[in-house]
N, C-alpha and C positions, 0 to 999 in steps of 0.2 A: 511809338518808342523812338527816342532819339538815337543818333548814330553811336553816341557814347554808351547808351544803355544796351544797344544791340551788341556792342563789343564786349561789354561786361558779361552778357548772357552767353556769348560764344566761349569766353574764357571759363565760365562756370561749367559749361557743358563738357569741356575737354579736361577739366581739372582732375577728375578721378583717375583717368588713364595716365595723365601726366604725373600725378602723385605716385602711382605705382611705378611708373617708368623711372622716376628719379630714385625712388627707394631701391629698386633693383640695381640701378646704376651704382649706387653707393655700395650695395652688397657685392657687386662684381669687383669694384675697386678694392674692397677689403679682403675678398677671398682670392684675388688673383685669377678670377674666372676659372676656378679649379674644375667646375662641372663641364666646361667646354674647352676643347683643344683649340687653342688660338695660335696665330702666327704674328709675331711683332713686326713692325715696320723695318727694324734693323735686320731681322732674319730674312724678310722678303728681299731686301737689298742684297744681302750676302748670297742668296740663292740664285741671283741673276748671273749671267755669264761674266767671268772675270774680265775687267777692263771695259765692260759695256758702258756707254755714255748715258747719263741721265737725260731723258728725252723730253722733259717738259719745261720749256721756257728758260733753260739754262741754269735752273736751280739743281744743285747736287746735294741731296740730304746726307750723303756719306761724309760730306765735309761741312756743310752748313748746319746751323742749329735750328732745325725745322720744327714747326708745330702746325697742326691743322685745325682750322676753325670750321665747325659744322653746325648746321641748324636743322632741327627736326620739325615736322608737322605743319609746315607752310605749304604753299604761299598764304599770306594773310594781308590784311589791310596795312600791316606794319612793314611789309616787305619792300615797298618802293623807297622808303626812307633808309632801310638797311642797305639796299643796293646803292643808293646815293653815297652812303658813308663808305662802303667798300670801294667804290669807284674813286672817291676822293683820296682814300688812304692807299690806293693801289694794292689791294689785298683781294685774292681770290679764295672763295670758300667752297664748301661742299654742302649742297642742300638735299636732305632726305625728305622728299615731299609726300604728302598724303593725297590720295585721289579724290575721295568723296568730300565735297564741300570746299576743296582747296584747288587741286589741279583743274577740276572741272569748272570752278568758279573764277579762277584767275589765270587762264591760259596765257594771257599777254605777259604776265610776270614770269611764268615758266620760260617763255621764249626769251625774255630779257635776261634772265639768269644765264641761259646758255649763250646768248649772243655776247654777253660781257665777260665770258671766259670762266664762269663758275662751273663746277662739276654738279650735274643734275642727276640725282639718284632717287631711289624709292624708299618710302617708309610704309609701304603697303597701301591698299585702297581704302580700307575703313578701320585701320588700327586694331584689327582682331589679333588676339594672342595666338600665334601660329601653332604653338604646341598644344593648343586646346581644340583645334578644329581638324576636320578630315583632310586628307591629302588633296582631294579635288578643291576644297575650299582654300587651302594654302596656295595652290596653283592659281586660283582666281584672284586671290589677294595680291599675288606677285605679278601676274600677267597684265591685269587691267591698268595699273599705273604705268608700267613699262610701255604698253601700247599707246597710252595717252601721251606720254612724254615723247615717244618717237614720232607720233603724228605732229606734235607741236614743234619739236626741235630738229627732227631729222636724225636724231641719235638715240639708239636704244640704250638704256642704263645698263651698266655692268656691276653696279654696287647696290646693296640694299641694307637697311638697318631694321632688324626685327623689333616690333613694339615691345617695350619693357626689357629689351635685350634678351628675351627668352627664346632660346633655340635649342636644338638637339640634333642627333645624328640623322634623324629622318628629314628635318628641315634642311640640313646640309645637302642631303641627297637630292632633294627637290630643287634646291638652288643650283646645284651642279647641272641638273637636267635643263634648267632655264638659263644657264649662262651667267649666274649671279654669284658674287662674293659677298659675304656678310661683314659689316663694319660695326664694331662696338666703340667704346670710348674709354678715356682715362680721367677726364675732368668733367665734373658736373657742378653747376652753380645752384641747383635747386631753384631755378628761376620761376617754377610753377607756384612757389610758395611765398614770393615776396615781390613787391613793386619797387623795392629799394635798389636802384641802379648801382649805388656805391657798394652795397653788400654783394650784389652779383659780381661786380668787378673784383672785389676782394677775394671771394671764393675761387674765382678762376685763377687769379694771380697766385694764391696760396698753393694751388694744386699743379700749376703749370710746370712741365719739365720737357726736356728734349724728346722729340718724337711723339709728343702728346697729341691726343685727339680731344678737342674741347666740344662738349655737347651743350648747346643752347637751343632755345625755342623762340623764334621771332613772333609767335602768336601772343606772347605776353607783353604787357605794356611797359614793364620795367627793363626788358632785355635790350631792345635796340638802343636806348639811350646809354647803356653801359658799354656798347661795342667800341666807340672811339677811345675811351679810356683804357680798355683791355688791349686794343691794338697798340696804342702809343706806349703803354707801360712795357709790353712784351718786346716791342721793337727796341726800346731802351736797354732791355736785358740781352739784346743781341739775337733775338729770334727772327727767323724768316718764316712768313706765313705761306703755306702751300695747301693745295688740294690734297685729298687722300691719295689719288694716283701719283701725284708728285712725291708724296711722303714715301711711297713704296718704290719709286723708281731708283735704279733701272729695273727692279723687279716689277712684276705685274700682278694685279689681283687675280687669283685663280678661282674660277667657279667652284663652289662647294667648300671653300676655305673660309675661316673666320679670322678677321684681323683686329688686333687690339694691342696697344702698347703694353 
């Protein structure tokens, strides 16, 4: 099997979970995430001590028009090119990484992400739906990627993104116990369903707004080629790209809370 064929097989293997993930993402966007109590980035900033400085790289999202670029389900063979683009564009992103077949396969890319100033976070070990499994299994899904990331980077993640965005009060409780905040999204490009980079770009630009959190997947072949156009167009609109912690600053992500614009 050629490298291209292997890549196609990997995409097919992940497609069902990604299809549901994107569908739920759209449902969350339409319902305002009514089933989950969420905290917006602006609220997180307001909850910080009055007069507190924004502590990440001089970006103050209380004044700047900020937006966060996030990537789920990597690292993958597409990640080196993505990291090259982000470095060239001087943009830092937040990566919600999968453990099985990803962190364990590409540890050097996890280290590069961290070394180049990106926020490295968890998307669980094996993309299990957390609300459908036992508490012990949830803890295992969350601890394993965190431990692996800490071994590679020296930093334990403080953020996670639940597969399909599915979470509940019990998941919040376990996340609090493990020192994790949950991060959802406000922009999804449905990049699981198309290789058309221009369409992916259009979908992101149509939904982008201040304090937005953009959900993309660098495991799909059409996504990484769309990133330069997304960055350039949003910069022209006056947006500053930040990581999720920067978006919340001077507030901090609190374990057990769920953040979504």
